[in-house]
C-alpha positions as CSV (number, residue, x, y, z in Angstrom):
1,X,-4.0,8.6,-4.5
2,X,-2.9,10.9,-1.7
3,X,-0.2,12.5,-3.8
4,X,-2.8,13.5,-6.5
5,X,-5.2,14.7,-3.8
6,X,-2.6,16.8,-2.1
7,X,-1.6,18.5,-5.4
8,X,-5.2,19.2,-6.2
9,X,-6.0,20.6,-2.8
10,X,-2.9,22.8,-2.8
11,X,-3.6,24.1,-6.3
12,X,-7.3,24.9,-5.3
13,X,-6.2,26.9,-2.3
14,X,-3.5,28.8,-4.2
15,X,-6.1,29.7,-6.9
16,X,-8.6,30.9,-4.2
17,X,-5.8,32.9,-2.5
18,X,-5.1,34.6,-5.9
19,X,-8.8,35.3,-6.3
20,X,-8.9,36.8,-2.8
21,X,-5.9,39.0,-3.6
22,X,-7.4,40.3,-6.9
23,X,-11.0,40.7,-5.9
24,X,-10.9,41.1,-2.1
25,X,-13.5,38.4,-1.5
26,X,-13.9,35.5,0.8
27,X,-13.2,32.8,-1.7
28,X,-10.2,31.5,0.2
29,X,-12.1,31.2,3.5
30,X,-15.1,29.5,1.9
31,X,-12.8,27.1,-0.1
32,X,-10.8,26.2,3.0
33,X,-13.9,25.6,5.1
34,X,-15.0,22.9,2.6
35,X,-11.6,21.5,1.3
36,X,-9.6,21.3,4.5
37,X,-11.9,18.8,6.4
38,X,-12.1,16.7,3.3
39,X,-8.3,16.9,2.8
40,X,-7.7,15.8,6.5
41,X,-10.2,12.9,6.1
42,X,-8.3,11.7,3.0
43,X,-5.0,12.0,4.7
44,X,-6.1,10.1,7.8
45,X,-7.7,7.4,5.7
46,X,-4.4,7.0,3.8
47,X,-2.3,6.5,6.9
48,X,-4.8,4.6,9.1
49,X,-6.6,2.4,6.6
50,X,-6.1,-1.4,6.9
51,X,-2.9,-2.6,5.2
52,X,-2.9,-5.0,2.4
53,X,-2.8,-8.7,3.0
54,X,0.4,-9.6,4.9
55,X,2.4,-12.2,3.0
56,X,5.8,-13.8,3.5
57,X,7.7,-16.0,1.1
58,X,10.3,-18.6,2.0
59,X,12.2,-19.0,-1.2
60,X,14.6,-21.6,0.1
61,X,11.8,-24.1,0.9
62,X,9.2,-22.9,-1.6
63,X,6.4,-21.8,0.7
64,X,4.3,-18.7,0.8
65,X,2.8,-17.7,4.2
66,X,-0.4,-15.7,4.3
67,X,-2.1,-14.1,7.4
68,X,-5.8,-13.6,7.4
69,X,-7.7,-12.6,10.6
70,X,-5.6,-14.6,12.9
71,X,-5.4,-17.7,10.6
72,X,-2.0,-18.4,9.0
73,X,-1.7,-20.5,5.8
74,X,1.4,-22.1,4.3
75,X,0.9,-22.6,0.6
76,X,3.5,-24.2,-1.7
77,X,4.6,-21.7,-4.4
78,X,3.7,-24.1,-7.2
79,X,0.2,-24.5,-5.8
80,X,-0.5,-20.8,-5.2
81,X,-3.8,-19.8,-6.8
82,X,-3.9,-16.1,-7.9
83,X,-6.8,-14.7,-9.9
84,X,-7.5,-11.2,-11.3
85,X,-10.9,-9.5,-11.6
86,X,-12.4,-6.0,-12.2
87,X,-15.4,-4.0,-11.4
88,X,-17.0,-1.4,-13.6
89,X,-17.0,2.1,-12.1
90,X,-20.0,4.4,-12.3
91,X,-18.8,7.7,-13.8
92,X,-21.6,9.7,-12.2
93,X,-20.1,9.0,-8.8
94,X,-17.1,11.2,-9.7
95,X,-14.6,8.5,-10.5
96,X,-12.0,9.0,-13.2
97,X,-11.3,5.4,-14.3
98,X,-13.8,3.1,-16.0
99,X,-12.7,0.0,-14.2
100,X,-11.0,-1.0,-11.0
101,X,-8.8,-4.1,-11.0
102,X,-8.1,-6.6,-8.2
103,X,-5.8,-9.5,-7.5
104,X,-6.9,-12.3,-5.2
105,X,-5.3,-15.3,-3.6
106,X,-7.2,-18.5,-2.7
107,X,-6.8,-19.7,0.9
108,X,-7.8,-23.3,1.3
109,X,-8.1,-25.0,4.7
110,X,-5.7,-27.7,3.4
111,X,-3.0,-25.1,3.7
112,X,-3.8,-24.2,7.3
113,X,-0.5,-23.8,9.3
114,X,-1.2,-22.2,12.7
115,X,-3.4,-19.7,14.5
116,X,-7.2,-19.8,14.5
117,X,-8.8,-22.7,12.7
118,X,-10.3,-21.7,9.4
119,X,-14.1,-21.1,9.5
120,X,-14.5,-21.9,5.8
121,X,-12.9,-24.5,3.5
122,X,-11.8,-21.7,1.1
123,X,-11.5,-18.0,1.1
124,X,-10.7,-15.6,-1.7
125,X,-8.7,-12.7,-0.3
126,X,-7.9,-9.5,-2.2
127,X,-4.3,-8.5,-1.9
128,X,-4.0,-5.5,-4.3
129,X,-6.1,-3.1,-6.2
130,X,-5.4,-0.8,-9.2
131,X,-7.2,1.5,-11.5
132,X,-5.0,0.4,-14.5
133,X,-4.8,-3.1,-15.8
134,X,-1.1,-2.7,-16.6
135,X,-0.2,-1.8,-13.0
136,X,-2.0,-5.0,-11.8
137,X,0.0,-7.3,-14.0
138,X,3.2,-5.3,-13.4
139,X,2.8,-5.8,-9.6
140,X,2.3,-9.5,-10.0
141,X,5.2,-9.9,-12.4
142,X,7.4,-8.1,-9.9
143,X,6.4,-10.6,-7.2
144,X,7.1,-13.5,-9.4
145,X,10.5,-12.2,-10.4
146,X,11.5,-11.4,-6.8
147,X,10.5,-15.0,-5.7
148,X,12.1,-16.9,-8.6
149,X,15.2,-14.7,-9.2
150,X,15.7,-12.5,-6.1
151,X,15.9,-8.7,-6.3
152,X,17.7,-7.4,-9.4
153,X,18.8,-3.9,-10.2
154,X,15.7,-3.2,-12.2
155,X,13.3,-4.1,-9.3
156,X,15.4,-2.6,-6.5
157,X,13.7,0.8,-6.8
158,X,10.2,-0.8,-6.4
159,X,11.2,-2.0,-2.9
160,X,12.8,1.1,-1.5
161,X,9.9,3.3,-2.8
162,X,7.5,1.3,-0.5
163,X,9.7,0.8,2.6
164,X,10.8,3.6,4.9
165,X,14.1,2.2,6.0
166,X,15.1,1.2,2.5
167,X,14.0,4.6,1.1
168,X,16.2,6.4,3.6
169,X,19.2,4.1,2.9
170,X,18.9,4.5,-0.9
171,X,18.1,8.2,-1.0
172,X,21.6,9.2,0.0
173,X,20.4,11.9,2.3
174,X,23.3,12.3,4.6
175,X,22.9,16.0,5.3
176,X,20.3,17.5,7.6
177,X,18.8,19.5,4.6
178,X,18.5,16.3,2.6
179,X,16.9,14.4,5.4
180,X,14.4,17.2,6.0
181,X,13.6,17.5,2.3
182,X,13.1,13.7,1.9
183,X,10.7,13.7,4.9
184,X,8.8,16.7,3.6
185,X,8.0,15.0,0.3
186,X,7.2,11.7,2.1
187,X,4.8,13.5,4.5
188,X,3.1,15.2,1.5
189,X,3.0,12.4,-1.0
190,X,3.4,9.1,0.8
191,X,3.0,9.4,4.6
192,X,2.0,5.7,4.8
193,X,5.6,4.7,4.3
194,X,6.5,6.4,7.6
195,X,3.4,5.3,9.3
196,X,3.8,1.6,8.4
197,X,7.3,1.6,9.9
198,X,5.8,2.3,13.4
199,X,2.2,1.3,13.0
200,X,0.7,-0.7,15.9
201,X,-1.7,-2.3,13.3
202,X,1.0,-4.3,11.7
203,X,0.4,-8.0,11.4
204,X,1.8,-9.8,14.5
205,X,3.4,-12.9,13.1
206,X,3.2,-16.0,15.5
207,X,6.3,-17.6,16.9
208,X,6.0,-20.5,14.5
209,X,6.6,-18.1,11.5
210,X,9.1,-15.9,13.4
211,X,11.2,-19.0,13.9
212,X,11.5,-19.2,10.1
213,X,12.0,-15.5,9.2
214,X,13.0,-13.8,12.5
215,X,11.3,-10.8,14.0
216,X,12.1,-8.4,11.2
217,X,8.8,-7.2,9.8
218,X,9.2,-5.1,6.7
219,X,6.1,-3.5,5.0
């Protein structure tokens, strides 16, 4: 949502600046005093909020590895249990969408692989959230296609739009101006892509899993 919030905040400040110029008031100062702290709070939440559930898939052997609070599960792809749900949203709270949709994966202690022993026999862990039902299913279908068929040309864009290194490689920004422009738009609309590439809060995969995938840790 940060891109939408940034556009709204910038538009509001520009409008108040125009009001100040035309009427010589203090609309800009009053608006900035309220909006800027809220804007900063949204921005920090976007880049510092906990990341979604870390998952790795071993296509060659047919396993999905899931990390959850120091416990690591290895689930056969054919036994992976994914469910979808939604919550009604209260419009009086200022929300725009009527429902919020979630996808969950079941983590059973039978699939325990390494790390801390599971405290419960089964957990239901949310791994994505959307305001539109179509986006929820589109995301899951993308995961299924990548697992079963690998990355095709149609889905290639979905990957580089969510990974800093891939974004820079695919954007074709060889010139200094192109690099500065690309980073400007990333900072405004999707700073989490840059943050995730250096975040100290990344999931630290144990050596048992790094022996399978290596130390490369894309987000």
